[in-house]
N, C-alpha and C positions, 0 to 999 in steps of 0.2 A: 371545627371551634379550633382556636389556635392551641388551647390547652393539650386535648385532644393530638393535635398533630405533632406538638414537641414530646405528647408521650411516646407518638410513635415512631419521630425521630430517634428517641430515647432508645426504643425496640431495635433500630435498623443498626444504630452503632453496636447495642451488645451483640446482633447478628454478625455481623462487619468483624467484630473482634474475636469472637469464638471464631470465627473461620480462619482470620490470620492466627489465632493461637495454634489451630489446627497444622499451619503451613511450617510454623516457626519449629513445632512438635515434628514435624515430620524432618527437618532438616537436622534436628537435634540428634534424632533416632540413627539417622544414616551418618553419624559423623567418622565412621568406622569404616563406612562402607567407599570398598575401591571404586574408584571413576565416578561417584557419586556428585551431582552439579545441585547447588543449593537453589532454593526458589525464594519469592518475596510476595507477599501478597499487595495488590496494586487498587486501590480505593479511588472511585470516586462520587462526588455529591450527587444527592438525589433531587430535583426539581419537583417544586409542586404546584408552579402552575407553570404557563404558556412561557416557551423559548423568548427572552427580551423584556418580560415584563416587571422584571425586579422584585418579583415575590420572595417571600422566603421560601429556602430548600425544605426537602422534606427528609433530611438525614443523610445518609452514607448507606454505598454498597461497596460488596469487594468486586472488582469487574473482573478480575484473572490472576491467576499465578504463574508468574512470571519467572522464567529460568534464569539462573546466572550461570555462564558459560566460562565463567575465570580458572585459570591454570591451576589445577591442584600442582601440591607439592609432589616430588618422584623418591620413592623408596627403592633402597638398592636390596631385592629379595634373594640373588644368587641361584635363582631359578632358572634352568635356562628356555623354559617354556613361557617364564613372564614376559610380556612385550608393557612400557607404559608409551604414550602419545606425548609430546612436546611441542605445542602449537595447535593449528585448527586442524580440527579432522576426528575420524572416528571409524575404528576398524569394524569390518563388515563379518558378520554372523548370518547364517540361514539355518532354518528347520520351522518346528510349530511351537509355538508360545500361546496357551491359554484357549488352544483352539485357533488360532490365526495362525497361518504358515506363508512365509515368505523372507523375506531380507530384513534384519535387524540391525541396528546400529551402536556402538558402545565403547566407552573407553574405560571398560574395565579388561586389560588382557592377561587375566590368571585362565591361561591357557595351558591342557594338558595330551600328550598323547595316546590315543586309546589304544587297545590292540590289534584293531585291525590298520592302524597306519595313520588313522585319521587326527586332526588338530582339531581340538571341539573346546568350547569354552565352558563355565564352571556349570552350566545348564545344559549342555551335552549337545550344543548347535555348534552345526559345521562353521567353523573358520573359512573365510573366500579369499581366495586371491586368484592367482595368474600361473597353472600350472605350468611345469618345466618339463620340456620333451628331453629326446634322447640326444641331441644335440647338444641342449646346454640353454637353451634360447625358451623364452615366454610366451607362452599361448596370448593373446589380447582379448580372448573372451573369460568371463568371469567364471568360477567355480570353487569348489571343496577342495582345500589341499590336505594333500595325502599323501602320505611317505611308503612308498615300497616295501614290505616286509619279508620279501623274500631275498635269500641272499643274493647279492652282487657276485658276478661271474668276475674270475681272476685276470689279471692283465698279464702276458706275457713280456718280459724284460726286454728292450731292442737295443736300450741305450744304457751306455755306464758313464758316468760324468765323474772325473776325479781332478782334483787341483792341489799339488804340491810342489816342492822345490826339491831340485835335485842338484846336490851338493856339486860346483863346480870343482872342487878341490879333491875331490874323492879321486881313488886310486882304481883302476881297472882290475877286478878278481884276476887271481893269478890263472887259476883254472878258466878253460871255456864254457858258454853257459851249459849246463847239464839240468834237464826238468827230471831227471832221478833224483836231483843236487841242488835244486833252485837256492835253498839259502844263503849256501857258501858260492854261487857262480853269479851273484845279484849285487845289489847296491841298496838297494831301498825294495819292499815289499808292501802289498795292503792285500786285504781280505773283503770281498763283498757277497752279500745274499741278491742272488738272483732269483726269479720264479719262471717255470715254465708256462704250459698253456691248459697246463690241468691247477693251477695253482702251488706247487710241491716248492719249494727251497732249497736253492742250491747255493754252496760256497765256489765263489770262484776268486781266485788268487792272481793276482798282479805282480808282475816282476819286474824291475828296473834295473839296468845295468847299462854301466859305463863301458863306450869303446876307448875312445878318444877325446880328445877336449871339442866341445859341441856336439858328440855324438853317442846317442844313447840307443838303446834298445828296450823294447817292453816285448813282455812274454805273458799269456793267460792261461793260467793250468784250472782245470776242474776234476774232480775224482772219475776215475774211468769205469767203476760200478755203476755210477748214475747217468753216464753218456750210454745210448744204443749203441751196441754194437763193440763195446771199450772193455778193457781189461778187467779184470774182477779185482784187483791191488792196484796202487801206484795212480798215478794222475796223466792225464791228458792234455798236451797243448794246444787248444781250441782258437788262438790266436796268436799273432805277434805282427810287429813293425818297428820301423825306424824313426826317429826322432833326432833331429838337428837346431841348435839352437844358433842363435849368432853372437857377437861377442860382447852384447848388452845384456848377454842371458834370456832374451826373448823365444819363445820357440819359431823358430823360421818354416818349418816341416813337419809333414808327418806321412811316412810312406808305409802304406800298410804291407806287410809280408803275405803272410797266410791267415787262414781261419776267418773268422767273422761269422760264424755262422754255426751251429749245433744243436743237436736233437737230445735231448733227454729221455731217458728211459722210459715209454709208453706215454711221451707226448710228442707235439708236431715239433718238425724244424724251426727255428727261430734264429732273426737275423740278431748278433751281438755287435754294434756300434759302440767305441771307446771315444769318447769326446775329452779330449785333453786340451779345449780350448781352441779358439782361432788363430793359425798359424798367419805371420806377416804376408807368407807368399801369398795368401790367399785374401789378402784385405784386411786380416784383423790387427789387433796390436799384438798378438804373440805373448798377452802378460793375462790374459784371464783363464789360463787354466794351469798347464804345468811352467815354470822357469826353471832358470838355469843360475843359481846365484852362489857366490862364495859362503855360501851358511849350509848349516848340517841339512842336510837330505829329511822331510817332514810330510805328511800327508795333510793338508789345512780343512779339505773339505771333499766328501766325495757322497753320489746319490745314484738312482736308478730309477728306471720309471714303469717298471713293474711291482703288481701287488698280487697276494692271494687272494681266494674268496672271502667275504665277511659277512656276519650277519647283522641287522640295525640293534645298535645299542642304544642311540639317545637321538637328540635332537639338537642344533643349533638354530637360532634367527640373528642373521646379521645386521649391523645400522641401516641397510639399504631394505632391509624387509626379507632377504632373502632365506626361504626357509629350507635347513641342509638335514639330510640325514646322517648322523656319525655312525662309524661301520667298524667292527671289532677289528677289522684290517689295518683301520686308521683313514679308511678313506672317507671325504667329506662328499657329498652327491646332492646337489641343488633339487628339490621338488618341488617347489613355487617360490612365489614370492606375494607378501600379503598387498592387499589394496586396502587403499585408504579412499572413504568417503567425505566430500566436502560439499556442503547445504549454502544456499544463497541465505535462508537464515534459521540459523541454530534455533533461536526462539522457537520458530516456529515447530519444530520438534513434538510428536506426541510422547509422553510414555506410556512404556511398555511394561512396566516393573522389570525384575530380575537385571535391574544394569542394562536395560534398554531403553530405545527409543524408535520409534515407526517414523518414516518420511509422512509429511501430509500436506496439502493444499499450499498452507503458510507456509510452510519450508522451502517446497519445491523439491524436483526430484533430484536423487543422490549425483554427484557429478563423480566417477573413480578413477582413479590413479594411482601412481607407486609413490611411497614414502620421499618424503621431501619437493614434490612437482608440484607446481602448479601454485604456491603457498600452503600448500600442506603441511601436516605437522611432521617433524623428526622423529624415529623409533630410538630407544632406547631399551635394549634387551636385557633381559635379568634385573628389571627393576618394574614397579607399579604406580600409576598415580593414584596419592590420596585423594579422601574426599575434598573438595575446598570451604566447605560447614567452616567457618570461626565460630566457633563455642562461645568465645566471649560478647562477641557481637550479637549472636543469639540469644544469649542471657539477657541483654539491653534489651532486646526486642521482647524479651517475655515481660518485664518488667514495664516495658512503655503497652504494651498491650493492656495488662492486667491494668492498669492505671487509667487506660482509656473504658476499658469494660466497667471501672469504678463510676468514672465519671457518668458516662451515660447511663448507669442506674440511678445516679442523683438524680440525673433530669427526670427521670420519670417516676421518684420519689418525690421532687419538691412538685411537679406537675399535678401529682395525686394530692399532696396538701394543697395545693391550690383548688382544685375541685371541691375538697371536703368543704372548705372555705366558703367556697360559692354554694354551696349547697346550705350552709347555714343562713344565709342571708335572709331566705324564707321565715326562719325560724328568729 
């Protein structure tokens, strides 16, 4: 009977609108959920007769819930282990979720560093990527991102680099070079901290002395008490050489005089090379280190390549997805590189809860790669991606579904009134 069909159509509308209201409620509830992607209800009509007959329908049903993977706004958190994706792709985590073991995919980059050095998400799942080897290269197979928690070994200083200007108008000191009175017998001095094979620090003082126009000497001194076999007091000259400059003030040549290696007390012997720039005699410009211009003698930059032992103090994630361990000695060591998963159909991914998705037959298998490669998302460290739920839109959806529910209830009450009228015909 058509009246009963109308009632059942109204019932189907109530059922569909109720289910759709649940979708909207889920969206609103997750407005503040990091990395959440809103969904929408998809409706379809239900036929009451064979296809193509042109008969009336039998109502409506909610066929599926479609996920909307639009980009969410990025918010800066300042937290070093937070990451956000801008574009297509998902971060990869691995572990057990509600009894399911395997890889899961997420847009929520709220990562933390566990006490064993593992990088994990808020649920404790292991963040996946490509581990770095000792040479700084990254492995091709996927694995856990884990930072070594053991102290890193010290590196003895091998090269000391100095950039400075030596005053071309300076006068040659009256007295000859004297390592026991270096300040009075030189024109410029600088001090640098170097490290031995044990990671102990030592001060090395470098003095520059003018001999004549365009001709200078350098002398490097260290404390005798810190050198194996050295005197208990005073300083020992560990290196010296001659510097020649051309008429344009460029470094023309370097002649190593003596030294160039040192053995600090209790440590291994180590070479000490002095980098004063590349002289013109060897094909350089002569202007990238020491120069001799007619201005005051001054050191503009200096550095050395050694460091002491250090312990893990933090983590830093670069824009290219490289996860670095930050150590107390100032060194930054790459531990791995985050993997980004891309799917043929994001809409086909299955929700796993906990801000996670799983791959399904509809989504296809995950294609893994690095940040920004093959159309994959860019990464913003120290930020998080907010939910893409528009609350204003959801409130409008609430009103629409409420009105739809009311209208369908009217269909049922109207059909009921018609049945009552039909029942009174006999009377």
